[in-house]
N, C-alpha and C positions, 0 to 999 in steps of 0.2 A: 434732134434740135434746135433749132434754127438759129440763125445768124442775127434778127431782130429778137428772140429770147435771149441769145448768148450776150449780149450789145443790153436789153435793159436790165436784165439782175447784175450785170456789170456797173453800170448805173447809177443802181440806184443802190449794191453792197457802195459801192465810192458815194453816192446824200447821204450813207449810213453815217459812215466813219465822218466824214466833213462835219456831219453833225454832232454826232460824239466828239471832239477835236473842237467845238465853238466854248469861249472860256466861260460862259454862264453855263452848260452843260457840267464842263468838268472842274469845276469851284462848289457847285450844287455838291457832286458825286465821291469829292474831298472831303464835305461838308458833315456829309454819310456816313462815312469813312468812319473819320475822325472820332462820332458819336458813339453809333450804330456798332461800330470797329469796335473802341472799345467796353464799351460793353459787353458787349461778346465773350473779348478777350476774360475780361472779368471771370466770366463765367465759367470760361470752360479748360484757363490757364492760375485762374485767380489762387488759388493753394499752389499750385507749380512756382508761380509769382514768391508767395509767402515763405515759401521753403530753402528761393533761392535757387532752385531747381531752372534753371534757365541754357536750355542745349541749344546748342546750333536749327538743330531738330524742331525742336519747341520754336523759337525764334522763327521758324521758315512755315508753319503751324498759323501760329500769330498772323506773319504778314498774309497767309489765307486767306485769315477769317474776319479781315481787315478788309480784302480784298472782296470781298463778299459781297456787302452794303454798295458796294462804288459799281460793281458792276449794274445788282441788282436796279440803282440808282438811276446811272447810265440807258442802259435796256430802256426803263421808264419815260427819261426822258426824252428819249431820242422818237420814241411811241407815241410821247404825246402830241413832242413838235414838227412831225411826220405828218400826224392828223390834222393841227392846225392851218396846216401846208396847203396840205390839199384844196 
């Protein structure tokens, strides 16, 4: 791989991370994580919540469940913003 290619890839990664950290992207992703994550948690863990079967392992799974819509929203937002800026 050439030095220019490596520099270009590093610059793209840096740009991607910069956009992903923009306030509008983070706020949007948090809103989606709260709404969609809550629905997914209710579907996947609702019975355990109602039974009071909340273990540290289950809490970890719930956090990961909420992270999925956060990541999807961030990926989508960054992709759309980068496309518009080209």
